C-alpha positions as CSV (number, residue, x, y, z in Angstrom):
1,M,-17.9,-12.4,24.5
2,P,-17.7,-8.8,23.2
3,F,-14.3,-7.3,22.6
4,P,-13.2,-4.6,24.9
5,R,-13.2,-1.1,23.3
6,I,-11.2,1.9,24.1
7,N,-12.4,5.1,22.6
8,K,-12.8,8.8,23.5
9,K,-15.3,7.9,26.2
10,M,-12.9,5.6,27.9
11,A,-10.0,8.1,27.6
12,H,-12.2,11.0,28.9
13,R,-14.9,10.4,31.4
14,N,-15.9,13.9,30.6
15,N,-14.2,17.1,29.5
16,R,-13.4,18.1,33.1
17,H,-12.0,14.8,34.4
18,P,-9.7,13.1,31.8
19,I,-8.7,9.6,32.5
20,R,-5.0,8.8,31.9
21,L,-4.4,5.4,30.3
22,T,-1.9,3.4,32.4
23,P,-0.7,-0.2,32.4
24,E,-3.0,-0.8,35.4
25,T,-6.1,0.6,33.7
26,L,-5.4,-1.3,30.5
27,A,-4.7,-4.5,32.4
28,L,-8.0,-4.1,34.2
29,Q,-9.9,-3.7,30.9
30,F,-8.4,-6.9,29.5
31,K,-8.7,-9.1,32.6
32,N,-10.6,-12.3,31.9
33,R,-10.9,-11.5,28.2
34,R,-10.1,-14.4,25.9
35,D,-7.8,-13.7,22.9
36,A,-9.0,-10.6,21.1
37,L,-8.7,-6.8,21.7
38,T,-10.3,-3.9,19.8
39,L,-9.1,-0.4,20.1
40,K,-10.8,2.7,18.6
41,F,-9.2,6.2,18.5
42,K,-9.8,9.6,17.2
43,E,-6.6,11.2,18.6
44,D,-3.1,10.4,17.5
45,Q,-1.7,10.9,21.0
46,A,-4.2,8.5,22.5
47,L,-3.3,5.9,19.8
48,V,0.5,6.1,20.3
49,E,0.4,6.4,24.1
50,S,-2.0,3.4,24.4
51,M,0.2,1.3,22.2
52,R,3.1,2.1,24.5
53,M,1.0,1.2,27.5
54,L,0.2,-2.1,25.9
55,T,3.9,-3.0,25.6
56,K,4.2,-2.4,29.4
57,T,1.4,-4.9,30.1
58,M,2.8,-7.8,28.2
59,K,2.4,-10.3,31.0
60,T,-1.3,-9.6,31.1
61,L,-1.7,-9.5,27.3
62,K,0.2,-12.7,26.5
63,K,-3.1,-14.4,25.8
64,V,-4.1,-11.8,23.2
65,R,-3.7,-13.3,19.7
66,R,-5.7,-10.8,17.7
67,I,-5.8,-7.0,17.8
68,D,-8.0,-4.6,15.9
69,I,-7.1,-1.0,15.8
70,E,-9.3,1.7,14.2
71,Y,-8.3,5.3,13.8
72,E,-10.1,7.7,11.5
73,D,-9.1,11.3,10.9
74,N,-12.4,13.1,10.3
75,E,-11.1,16.5,11.5
76,G,-8.0,17.0,9.4
77,N,-5.4,16.0,12.0
78,Y,-2.2,17.4,10.5
79,E,0.0,16.2,13.3
80,F,-0.5,12.5,12.6
81,G,2.2,11.7,10.0
82,D,5.1,9.3,9.4
83,Q,6.7,9.9,12.8
84,S,3.4,9.0,14.6
85,V,3.2,5.8,12.6
86,K,6.8,5.1,13.5
87,C,6.1,5.4,17.2
88,F,3.0,3.3,16.8
89,S,4.9,0.6,14.8
90,E,7.8,0.4,17.3
91,A,5.3,-0.4,20.0
92,L,3.3,-2.8,17.9
93,Q,6.3,-5.0,16.9
94,K,6.9,-5.8,20.6
95,L,3.7,-7.8,20.7
96,S,5.6,-10.6,19.0
97,W,3.0,-13.3,19.8
98,L,0.2,-11.7,17.8
99,Q,-1.4,-14.0,15.1
100,S,-3.9,-11.6,13.6
101,I,-3.9,-7.8,13.2
102,S,-6.4,-5.4,11.7
103,I,-5.5,-1.8,11.3
104,S,-7.8,0.9,9.8
105,M,-6.3,4.3,9.3
106,Q,-8.4,6.2,6.8
107,S,-8.0,9.6,5.3
108,F,-4.5,10.5,6.2
109,E,-3.1,13.0,3.8
110,Y,0.3,13.4,5.4
111,I,1.4,9.8,5.8
112,S,3.7,8.8,3.0
113,D,5.7,5.8,1.8
114,E,7.9,6.2,4.9
115,G,4.9,5.5,7.2
116,L,4.0,2.4,5.3
117,K,7.6,1.2,5.5
118,Y,7.4,1.5,9.3
119,L,4.3,-0.7,9.4
120,G,5.9,-3.3,7.1
121,E,8.9,-3.4,9.4
122,A,6.7,-4.0,12.4
123,F,4.8,-6.8,10.6
124,Q,8.1,-8.3,9.7
125,K,9.0,-8.7,13.4
126,L,5.8,-10.5,14.3
127,R,7.0,-14.0,13.6
128,S,3.7,-15.7,14.5
129,L,1.5,-13.4,12.3
130,Q,-1.0,-15.3,10.2
131,S,-3.5,-12.6,9.2
132,I,-3.1,-8.9,8.1
133,K,-6.1,-6.6,7.4
134,L,-5.0,-3.1,6.5
135,N,-7.3,-0.3,5.4
136,L,-5.4,2.7,4.0
137,T,-8.2,4.4,2.1
138,F,-7.4,8.0,1.1
139,W,-3.7,7.9,1.8
140,Q,-3.0,10.6,-0.7
141,S,0.8,10.6,-0.4
142,L,1.2,6.9,-0.8
143,S,3.0,5.9,-4.1
144,D,3.9,2.7,-5.9
145,E,7.4,2.8,-4.4
146,G,5.8,2.6,-0.9
147,I,3.9,-0.5,-2.0
148,K,7.1,-2.1,-3.3
149,I,8.9,-1.5,0.0
150,F,5.9,-2.8,2.0
151,C,5.7,-6.0,-0.1
152,E,9.4,-6.6,0.4
153,S,8.7,-6.7,4.2
154,L,5.7,-9.0,3.9
155,K,7.8,-11.5,1.9
156,R,9.7,-12.1,5.1
157,V,6.6,-13.1,7.1
158,S,6.6,-16.8,6.4
159,S,3.7,-17.5,8.7
160,L,1.1,-15.4,6.8
161,R,-2.0,-17.2,5.6
162,S,-4.4,-14.2,5.0
163,I,-3.9,-10.7,3.6
164,H,-6.6,-8.1,3.2
165,L,-5.6,-4.7,1.8
166,T,-7.8,-1.7,1.0
167,L,-6.1,1.0,-1.0
168,A,-9.1,2.8,-2.4
169,R,-8.7,6.4,-3.5
170,C,-5.0,6.4,-3.0
171,D,-4.7,8.7,-6.0
172,N,-0.9,8.6,-6.4
173,L,-0.9,4.8,-7.0
174,S,-1.0,3.4,-10.5
175,G,-1.4,0.0,-12.0
176,E,2.4,-0.5,-11.3
177,C,1.5,-1.5,-7.8
178,L,-0.1,-4.6,-9.2
179,N,3.4,-5.7,-10.3
180,H,4.6,-5.5,-6.7
181,F,1.6,-7.5,-5.4
182,G,2.1,-10.1,-8.1
183,D,5.7,-10.4,-7.1
184,L,4.6,-10.7,-3.4
185,L,2.2,-13.5,-4.2
186,S,4.8,-15.4,-6.2
187,K,7.2,-15.3,-3.2
188,L,4.9,-15.9,-0.2
189,S,4.2,-19.3,1.4
190,P,0.8,-20.7,0.5
191,L,-2.1,-18.3,1.5
192,K,-5.6,-19.3,2.3
193,S,-7.2,-15.9,1.7
194,F,-6.2,-12.8,-0.3
195,N,-8.2,-9.6,-0.7
196,L,-7.1,-6.5,-2.6
197,L,-9.3,-3.4,-3.1
198,L,-8.1,-0.8,-5.5
199,S,-9.6,2.0,-7.6
200,Q,-6.8,2.9,-10.0
201,S,-6.3,2.6,-13.7
202,L,-4.6,-0.7,-14.5
203,P,-2.0,-1.0,-17.3
204,D,-2.0,-4.3,-19.1
205,E,1.4,-5.5,-17.8
206,G,0.4,-4.9,-14.2
207,L,-2.6,-7.1,-14.4
208,Q,-0.6,-9.8,-16.2
209,T,2.1,-9.8,-13.6
210,F,-0.5,-10.0,-10.9
211,G,-2.2,-12.9,-12.5
212,K,1.1,-14.9,-12.8
213,G,1.7,-14.2,-9.1
214,L,-1.8,-15.6,-8.2
215,L,-0.9,-18.8,-10.1
216,K,1.7,-19.5,-7.4
217,Q,-1.0,-19.5,-4.7
218,S,-2.5,-22.8,-5.8
219,S,-3.9,-23.5,-2.3
220,L,-5.9,-20.2,-2.2
221,E,-9.5,-20.8,-0.9
222,S,-10.8,-17.2,-0.8
223,L,-10.2,-14.4,-3.2
224,R,-11.6,-10.9,-3.4
225,L,-10.5,-8.3,-6.0
226,D,-12.1,-4.9,-6.3
227,F,-11.0,-3.0,-9.5
228,D,-13.8,-0.5,-9.4
229,S,-13.8,2.3,-12.0
230,C,-10.6,1.0,-13.7
231,G,-11.2,2.6,-17.1
232,N,-8.4,0.7,-18.7
233,M,-9.9,-2.7,-17.9
234,T,-11.2,-4.1,-21.2
235,D,-12.5,-7.5,-22.5
236,V,-8.9,-8.3,-23.6
237,E,-7.4,-7.7,-20.1
238,L,-10.2,-9.5,-18.4
239,T,-9.9,-12.5,-20.7
240,D,-6.2,-12.8,-20.2
241,F,-6.6,-12.5,-16.4
242,C,-9.2,-15.2,-16.4
243,K,-6.8,-17.6,-18.1
244,D,-4.7,-17.5,-14.8
245,L,-7.7,-17.2,-12.5
246,Q,-9.3,-20.4,-13.8
247,K,-6.3,-22.5,-12.6
248,L,-7.0,-21.7,-8.9
249,S,-8.8,-25.0,-8.4
250,S,-8.9,-24.8,-4.6
251,L,-11.0,-21.6,-4.6
252,Q,-14.2,-21.9,-2.5
253,S,-15.1,-18.2,-2.5
254,I,-14.6,-15.5,-5.0
255,S,-15.6,-11.9,-5.1
256,L,-14.8,-9.8,-8.1
257,S,-15.9,-6.1,-8.5
258,L,-15.7,-4.4,-11.9
259,S,-18.1,-1.7,-11.1
260,G,-17.8,1.3,-13.4
261,C,-15.4,-0.5,-15.8
262,D,-17.2,0.9,-18.8
263,E,-15.0,-1.0,-21.4
264,I,-16.3,-4.4,-20.2
265,T,-18.9,-5.9,-22.6
266,D,-20.9,-9.1,-22.9
267,E,-18.0,-10.7,-24.6
268,G,-15.8,-10.1,-21.5
269,L,-18.6,-11.6,-19.3
270,E,-18.6,-14.7,-21.5
271,S,-14.8,-15.2,-20.7
272,L,-15.5,-14.6,-17.0
273,S,-18.3,-17.2,-17.1
274,E,-16.1,-19.8,-18.8
275,C,-13.4,-19.1,-16.2
276,L,-15.7,-19.5,-13.2
277,Q,-17.3,-22.7,-14.5
278,R,-13.9,-24.3,-14.2
279,L,-13.6,-23.5,-10.5
280,T,-15.6,-26.5,-9.4
281,S,-14.9,-26.1,-5.6
282,L,-16.7,-22.7,-5.5
283,Q,-19.4,-22.4,-2.8
284,S,-19.8,-18.6,-2.9
285,I,-19.7,-16.1,-5.8
286,H,-19.9,-12.3,-5.6
287,L,-19.9,-10.3,-8.8
288,N,-20.3,-6.6,-8.9
289,L,-20.9,-5.4,-12.5
290,A,-22.8,-2.2,-11.6
291,C,-22.5,0.9,-13.8
292,C,-20.9,-0.9,-16.7
293,T,-23.4,1.1,-18.8
294,K,-21.9,1.1,-22.2
295,S,-22.0,-2.4,-23.5
296,I,-23.4,-4.9,-20.9
297,T,-26.9,-6.2,-21.8
298,H,-29.2,-9.1,-21.0
299,E,-26.9,-11.2,-23.1
300,G,-24.3,-10.9,-20.4
301,L,-26.7,-12.5,-18.0
302,K,-27.2,-15.4,-20.5
303,Y,-23.5,-16.1,-20.2
304,L,-23.4,-15.7,-16.5
305,S,-26.3,-18.1,-16.1
306,Q,-24.1,-20.9,-17.4
307,I,-22.1,-20.6,-14.2
308,F,-25.0,-21.8,-12.2
309,I,-25.9,-24.7,-14.5
310,T,-22.3,-26.0,-14.2
311,L,-21.6,-25.2,-10.5
312,N,-24.6,-26.8,-8.8
313,S,-23.1,-26.9,-5.3
314,L,-23.0,-23.2,-4.8
315,Q,-24.5,-21.9,-1.5
316,I,-24.2,-18.1,-1.9
317,V,-24.7,-16.0,-5.0
318,C,-24.4,-12.2,-5.0
319,L,-24.9,-10.3,-8.3
320,N,-24.9,-6.5,-8.6
321,Y,-26.1,-5.4,-12.1
322,A,-27.4,-1.9,-10.9
323,Y,-27.6,1.0,-13.4
324,N,-27.1,-1.3,-16.5
325,R,-30.1,0.0,-18.4
326,N,-29.7,-2.3,-21.3
327,V,-30.9,-5.3,-19.2
328,T,-34.4,-6.5,-20.0
329,D,-36.9,-9.1,-18.7
330,E,-35.1,-11.6,-21.0
331,G,-32.0,-11.2,-18.9
332,L,-33.9,-12.2,-15.7
333,K,-35.3,-15.2,-17.6
334,Y,-31.8,-16.4,-18.4
335,L,-30.7,-15.8,-14.8
336,S,-33.7,-17.7,-13.5
337,E,-33.0,-20.7,-15.8
338,G,-29.5,-20.9,-14.4
339,L,-30.2,-20.4,-10.7
340,Q,-33.0,-23.1,-10.7
341,N,-30.3,-25.7,-11.2
342,V,-28.5,-24.9,-7.9
343,N,-30.4,-26.9,-5.4
344,S,-27.8,-26.2,-2.7
345,L,-28.4,-22.4,-2.8
346,Q,-29.1,-21.0,0.6
347,S,-28.7,-17.2,0.0
348,I,-29.2,-15.0,-3.1
349,H,-28.5,-11.3,-3.3
350,L,-29.5,-9.5,-6.5
351,N,-29.3,-5.8,-7.4
352,F,-31.1,-4.5,-10.5
353,S,-31.7,-1.0,-9.2
354,S,-32.2,1.5,-11.9
355,C,-32.4,-1.2,-14.6
356,N,-35.5,0.5,-15.9
357,E,-36.3,-1.9,-18.7
358,I,-37.2,-4.6,-16.3
359,T,-41.0,-5.1,-15.7
360,D,-43.2,-7.3,-13.6
361,E,-42.7,-10.0,-16.3
362,G,-39.0,-10.1,-15.3
363,L,-39.9,-10.7,-11.7
364,K,-42.3,-13.4,-12.7
365,H,-39.5,-15.2,-14.6
366,L,-37.3,-14.9,-11.6
367,S,-39.8,-16.3,-9.1
368,Q,-40.6,-19.3,-11.4
369,G,-37.0,-20.3,-11.3
370,L,-36.4,-19.8,-7.6
371,Q,-39.6,-21.2,-6.0
372,N,-38.5,-24.8,-6.2
373,L,-35.1,-24.3,-4.5
374,N,-35.7,-26.2,-1.3
375,S,-32.5,-25.1,0.4
376,L,-33.1,-21.4,-0.2
377,K,-33.4,-19.5,3.0
378,F,-32.8,-15.9,2.1
379,L,-33.4,-13.7,-1.0
380,E,-32.5,-10.1,-1.3
381,L,-33.6,-8.3,-4.4
382,D,-33.1,-4.5,-5.1
383,C,-35.2,-3.3,-8.0
384,S,-35.6,0.3,-6.8
385,G,-34.7,3.4,-8.7
386,Y,-36.0,6.2,-10.9
387,S,-38.4,5.3,-13.8
388,M,-38.6,1.6,-12.8
389,K,-41.4,-0.2,-14.6
390,I,-42.0,-2.7,-11.8
391,T,-45.3,-2.2,-9.9
392,E,-46.2,-2.8,-6.3
393,E,-48.6,-5.5,-7.5
394,G,-45.7,-7.2,-9.3
395,K,-43.6,-7.1,-6.1
396,K,-46.5,-8.6,-4.1
397,E,-46.9,-11.5,-6.6
398,F,-43.1,-12.1,-6.4
399,Q,-43.2,-12.4,-2.6
400,K,-46.3,-14.6,-2.7
401,A,-44.6,-17.0,-5.1
402,L,-41.6,-17.3,-2.6
403,E,-43.6,-17.3,0.6
404,S,-41.4,-20.1,2.1
405,V,-38.3,-17.9,1.8
406,L,-37.3,-14.8,3.8
407,V,-37.4,-12.1,1.1
408,K,-36.1,-8.6,1.3
409,L,-37.4,-6.7,-1.6
410,E,-36.8,-3.0,-2.4
């Protein structure tokens, strides 16, 4: 059943006849719905007032266990600041029975550490809360101190099982925030899922503390870490981090993004490969190594192919190698030799866009390794880009070799 949505159209039937949100109209919207509610807003007043209305319809909303709230400031709303977040949070914390909450508030320049503190205090009051998903992309005034205070609040939510935090382009954050997340992980009850998306430089000690915190989450089943464009990430830091990561033996799904981490070389990928080979419960692997243009070559694919030889129960593989122009047909041959061992594979997503040393011969190597995977249902391959040496004829031959598989080829 689709989730009910409240947006500008609901709040304003047209510009002449605005509709006022009341407990009665909200209750009518949610009548006969099951357990989830989605709200979308583009005005701070509508967001705050609607949350207040929600608290007045508690009897009707007792069955709601999940709430998704999306607010995006595309027009430079200078009025939405810490006090607006405070009002919103005070209303939110009254929905004490919530088990899952997703909040997306992107591009708010005037919300500071104080605003995040209010959100943390609200989460702390939701004693049944199991899942938090929070997107704070482009919170320009957020600092490491705000992250520290927020993490202190989350430590008190003993029911938490899943955390998903997006802090991309929060330019006042530093790698110091990883210390706070590492401390959070070391103090929380066992999680099932943890996602952290950053795009800041990472000092050595921050990543080390974070890794030690992860070790405490021995029951973790799903992990996603995005460290895109972290120029301080080198082979040494990656190798040290992998020593902790490889001990999470319960992991079934891992997603690691090191896109634009130019200091990573084939040697670092060898360490990553050895780490992942020890995670024998893995069913899904997502690796984003795009734009690591300095030192990653086809030799890196040779190391990564060993993952697939060892982990022959994988179902999903996603590998993004885009813009790494040192990759050749030899790399695809290595990859093919590894993938052909995973008879359980159902879905493969490969991105070699702008890897302009790859030719039709590389596609031939790849098809030869994949065509005997009987469980394979879907293959997505991106080999687009400027100055690519792959021909239309080569693409046709590739699709012909995999005619029993749904292929998306660019």
